[in-house]
N, C-alpha and C positions, 0 to 999 in steps of 0.2 A: 469353318470360316474363321479368319483371324479377328480377334476382338481387341480394340485398342483405344488409345486416348490422344487427343490433339492438344497441344499446349499453344494457346493463343496469346500473343503479346500485344499489349496496348502501348503504342509509342515505340516502334521498332528500334532495337539496338543492333541486332544482327539477325540471325534466323529465329531467335526467341524474342517475345515481346513482354515487356514489364511495364506495369502502370505504376508510376511513382505517386503515392498518396501521402500528403503531409499529415502526420499523426496528430498535429496540434500540440499545445502545451500540456504537460502532465503535471498535476498538482503535487506539491511537496508533501512528503509524509514524514511522520516522526513526532516525537513529543518534546516540547521545549520547556516543560515544567519540572524536569528532574527525573521523570520516569524513564524506563528503558525505551530507547528509540530505535530507529533503523536508519541506515544510510539512504539517501535519496537518489532515485534514478530519474534521468530526464530523457524523454523520447526525442529523437532527432527526426529523421525522415524514414519512413518505411516503404517497402515495395509491395504493392498488391498485384498478385499474379492471377491471371484468369485462365482457366482450363476448361475445354469442351471435351466431355467424355462421351464417345459414340463409337459403336462397332464400325470397323473399317478405317478408323483414323489411327495413326501410329502411337503405340505407347501404353495401352492399358487393356481392359476387358469389360464386357457388358454381357449380362445374362438376363433373359426374360422368358416367361412362359405363362400359360393360363391354366387354371384349375377348373374341372367340370364335375359338379356334384352328381351328375347322371352317369359319369364314368370315373368313379373314385379312384381307380388304380391305373388310369391311363395317363402317361406323360405326354405333354404337348409342346415340348421345347422347340420343335421344328416348325411350329405354326407361323404363318405369315401375319396372323392377326392376334391381338390381345383383347380379351373381353372383360366386361364387368356388368353385373345386373342379371336380368332374366333373359335367357336366350334359348329358343327352342324348347321352352317349358322347364328349364333347369337353371339353377344358380351357377354363375361363373364368376371367378375372381382372377386377378392377374398378379404376377410377381415380377419385380425388376430389381436388378442389383448392378451398381456401377462401381468399378474398381477405383478407390480413392486413396491407394497407398502412397501416392506421390505427395500427399499433403504432410508437411513436417509436424511432428508432435508439438502441441502447444500453440498451433496457429489460430488466428482469429478468422473465422469464416465471414467474409464481408457480404457475400451473397451466394445463393445456390438455387438455380431455377431449372425445374423439370420441363422439357418440351416434348410433347407428343403430337403425332399427326392423327387426328380424328377422322374416321371414315364417315361417310354420309349417314345422317340419321334424321328422323322425324320426331321432334319433340325435344324439350330441354331436360337436363337432369344434373345432379350434383354427384360427382365421383369422389369418394372419400379415400384419403391416403393414410395408411397406417405404417408404423415402424415394425418390421419383421424382427423377431428376436431369437430365431433359430437358424442354423445353417441350412442351405438347400442348393440344389443343382438343377439347371434347366433340363438336363437330360433325364433326371429321375424324379423331379417333384411331381406329386399327384395331389388330388383333393384329399385323399386319405392321409398323406404324410404331412401336408403343409397348409391346409385350409385354415387351421386354427393356430398357426404359428406366429401370428402378429398381435401386437398390443390392441386392446379394445379402444384406447384413446385415439381420437382423429388427430393426426399430425398436421394435415393440410387438406385442401380440397381442390378439385378441378371443376370449373364451370363448363359442362359439356352442352354446347348450344345446338339448337336445331339449324343445321346447315348442310350444304352439299358435301364439303370436305374442307379441312383446314387445321392449322396448328392451335393447340391449347397449352396452357402453362400452369405450373403450380410452384409456389414459394416453398422450398425445402431448406431454407437457411438454418433454421433452429435444429432441424433434424440432422443435417450434415455436421453442425457444430457438435452435437451430441455424439455422433459417430467418431469424430476426430478426437474429442476429449477421451472417450471411453475405449476406443479402438475395437468396436464390435459392430462393424457395418455388415448387416445381413440384408440390406435392401428394404424395399417397400412393397406393400400389398394394396391393390386397388379393388374396391367393392362399392356397391350402391344399392339403393332400395330396389326391391324386386318388382318393379313396374315396367321399366324400360331397360334396354341394353345399350352399352356404349362400346364401340369398336375402335381400336387404335392399330396402327401399323406396328409390327414387331421389328426386332433387329434382323429378321430374315428377309425384310423387304429389299427388292432389287435396287430401288431408288435410294441411294444412301442418304440423301437430304431428308427423307421422311422417317428415318429410323429414330427411335427414342434417343434423347440427348439430355445430359445433365451438365449445365454450365456452372462452374464453381469459381468464385474469386476469393482469394484468401491472402492474408498477410502473415507471413512466417515470423516466428519470434526471433529477437535478436538480444544481444547483451547490453543494449542501451535503449530498450523500449519502455523502461519504467514499470515493468510488470514482473512479478515472480512467476516464471513459466519454465517450460522445457527442462525440467529437472533442476532448476536452480535452487540453492539452499537459502538464498536471500534475493532481494530485488536486484536483478542484473548481476549477480555474483554467485559463485559456486556452480557445481555441475559442469556444463559446457563452457561457462564463462570463467573469468579470473576468480581466484579465491577470494572469499568474503573477508573483509577486515575484521579484526578482533571486535567482539561485542563491546558496546560502550553507550554512553548517553550523549545525545546531541544537545549542545547548549546554545546553539545559534538558531534563531528563528529565521525564516526566509527573509532575505534583505538585511539581515543584521550581521555586523562584523566587529572585530576588535582592531583598533588602530595601532600601527607601528611604523617606525622610521618615515622617511619622506622629506618633504621640503620644510616642515616645521621643526627645525633642529632644536633639541633640548626639551621638547614637549614630552618625549617618552624615551625610554632606554632599552626596549626589548630587542631592537636592532634587526630582526628577521622574522619571517612569518612563523617559523617553527617555535621560536621563543615566545613570540606574542600569543600563539595558540596555547602553549603550555601555561603561560601566566593567566590566560583567560580561564583555563580549567581550574587552576589553583584558586583564583579569586571567586570561583563559583562553588568551591568546596570539593573539588575532585583533584587528587594528587598526581594523576598521570594523563598524558595525551595519547589518544588512540590514533586519530587521523585528523587531517584538516584539508581545506580546499585551497585553490590558488588565490594569491593576493591580487588586489586591484585598488585603484584610487578610492578613498572613502566616499567620494562624491557619487560613486556608482551604487552605493547601498542606502537603504532607507534609514538605517540607524547604525552609526559607527561609534563604538565606545572607545575612548581614547586613554591610553595609559600615561600617567605621569611617571610612575615607578612601579615596581613589581606588585606592591600591595595597595596602590593608590590609582584610582581611575575616575575620570569624568565621564558620566554616562551620556551617550549621544552627543558628544562634542566633535567627533572626528570629521564631520562633514564641513567644518569651517575652514579647512586649509588642505593642502595637498598631501596629508598623511595617507599612507596606504593602509589597507585593512585586510583581514583574512576571515573568511566565513566557513561554513560547513565543518565546525569544530566538534569533534567527538571525543569525549573524555571517559576515563575509567578509574577504577580503584577505590570507589567510595560508594556507599549507599546514598540514595537521594535524601535530602533533608525531609523530616517528617512534616506532616501538615500541621499548621499552627493549632495550639491548644490553649486552654486557660491555665496551664501550669508549666509552660516551657520557658518562663523567665524572660520572655521577650514581649515588648509592647507592639502588638500587631493586630491584624483582623479587626480594626476599629476599636480596640480597647482604649479606655480613657487613660488608664495607667497600666503598668506591667501586670498582665494577667487578671485585670479586673475592669469592670465597666464594659459597655458595649455588649457583645455576646456572652460575656462572663458575668460572674456575680458582682454586685455593686461594690465599688471601691470604699474602703474605710475612710473615715475622716482623717485628715492630716495633710502634710505637705510632702510631695515626692522630692527627694533631694538628688536622685540619680536620673540622668538623662538616658535615653535608650543607648545601650552600648557602653555605659559607664558603670564602674563597680569600685568597691573598696576591698583591698587585699587583706587576707587573714590566713594564718597558719600555712602549712604546706612544707616544701622542701628547702626553703630559704630560712633556716633556723636563725633566730636572733633578730630577724628584721621586724617582727611584730609579735605581740604577746596576746592578741585577743582570743586566740584558741579555737573559736567556733564562729559560725555564720551569725548567730544571734548577737553575740558580744560585739563582733565586728560591725554589725549594723547599728547597734546602740552607740558605739564609739563614733560611727559616722554621723549619727544625729547630733551627738554632743559637739564634735568638732565643727559642725555647721551651725551651732547656736541653738539647737533644740534639746529639750531635757528628756524626752521620752521617745521610745520606738513604737510606732503603730504597726507596721508590717514590713516584711522584706521578702525577696524572691529567693530562688535556689542558688547555691554556690556552684562555681565552676572554675576551671583554670583561667587565670587572668589573661592568658593568650587568646581566649575566646572573646574578649571585650576590646573595644577600641581604646578605652581609657580606664586604667585600673590604678587607684590611689593606694599606696602601701603604708600601713601603720608600722612605725618603729616602736611606739608605746601609745598609751591611751590618748595623750594630748599631743603626740608628736607624729607627724605624717609626712611622707614624701609624695608629692602629687605626681601622678602618671608615671610611676616607676615600676608598677607591678608587672608590666609586660616583658620585663627583662629576665624573669626567671619563673620557676614553676609555682609561684604563689597562687593561692586560690582566692577568688573574689566573690562578693555578693552584690547583686544589683537589685533593682525594685525597692529601694529603701524609702519608706514613708515615715515621717517624724511629726511630732507635735510637742507643744509646751504644756 
C-alpha cells in the first residue's frame, strides 16, 4: 500500500497552503565596547508551513507495527491494530515512524501533534511515548529485534481515556525538532504499565481518516531570519547565503549614527556615508572601514554624533538639524583599546588625577598642571626643538615654566600625536605652546608640581 504525506496550506495561494507568521523583532547582537562583534541580522516575515503525514496521502511514507513479548520473533506489520500494555497475558508495545524528509535542515518546528484513533476500552491509562534510536522496518521488526531500541526517557504521553472510541493526541514538537536538527528520525515507541491495554487503529485501517497521523508546522530558515542556521558561517551570511563580510568591530550601538552632509551646510565636511563611516572608525581608534549601513536623517536615530571635521566631533548633536547619518559601522585594522588601569597615563575610571585616587592609590600632594589629554614635549625625532632629554626633566621644566619649584609626580611618556595638546620645549625656559602635535616629539602628561 502506498504510504505518503499531505501538504496542507493555511491561507491558500494555489494548490499549496502557506501560513504567514510574523517572526517579530529580533534583538540586535554585537559588542559596542571595542570587542570583536558580529553583523546584525534582522528577521522580516517568515512562512510557517503545515504538513499532515498519513498513509494514503500523496508525498511521503508511514510505517507502524506492534511487538509481542509472547511471540518475540513474529513481525506484525500487517496488523490492523496497534497495542500497548498487557494484552492476553503478555506485554505489547508499538512502533510508529513518519517520513519527515520534506522539512528543510535548520527549520524551527512550530508544532508537531500525533493523532491516533483509540479503539473502545474500559478504564483510563497513560501511554508513554519514547524516542526510538535504532533503524527498523514494519515488515521485519519483532520483540526480539526492537523491543529495547528506544530511549528510557519519556518524550511525551497520551492520555488514553475510558471511552467507546475516539481520537487522542500527543505533543511531539520537541521530539520532531530533535529529529530535524540531528537528522536521525527512527520514530517512536508506545508502552504503558502492565495493568491495562490500549488499542489504536494502524495504517492498515480501511477508513483512512482513522489512520495514525503526524501534523507538523515548521518555519524554514532564510538568509534574513537573524539566526545562524542552515550551514551559515555567520548570522544570515555564508553557506547558502551571501558571503559574510570581513571580520571587524561594530562601533555603533543600536540607534546610534555618525552625521554627515545634509541641510546644515558647513557643519561637517565628510560629504558622503562612506567617508563619514571611515572617519567614525578613525575617531574610535580603528584605521580602516569594513562595512556600513544605509544613511538616513539623523532624526531617525536615538543618538547621532556630528562631525565638524575629520578629527573633531560633537557627540549626540546630529539630531538638531537635517544632517544625515550612517549606522551599522564595522571597523577593522586595530586591536580594541585596553581596559583602563592605574598606570595607563589617562585620568579615567573615577580617578582624582591621572592614575591616582578613586580605584587607584592615593594621589600625592601637589598641584596637577596638565589637564586630561595635555602634555609637555621632550626629546624624540625633532632634534634641536627641545633639550630636556627625558620625561622626568621635561616634567620638572613644565613645573618651573608654570611657576612651581619642584616636581611631585608625572605620568608615562608617549608620542605627542596621542595627546590633544602638547607643549614643546625649545629650552628650559623657552616653550612653544601646543606645537608638539606637528612632529614625532614625545610628551609627558600627569604632571603634578609643588613649591
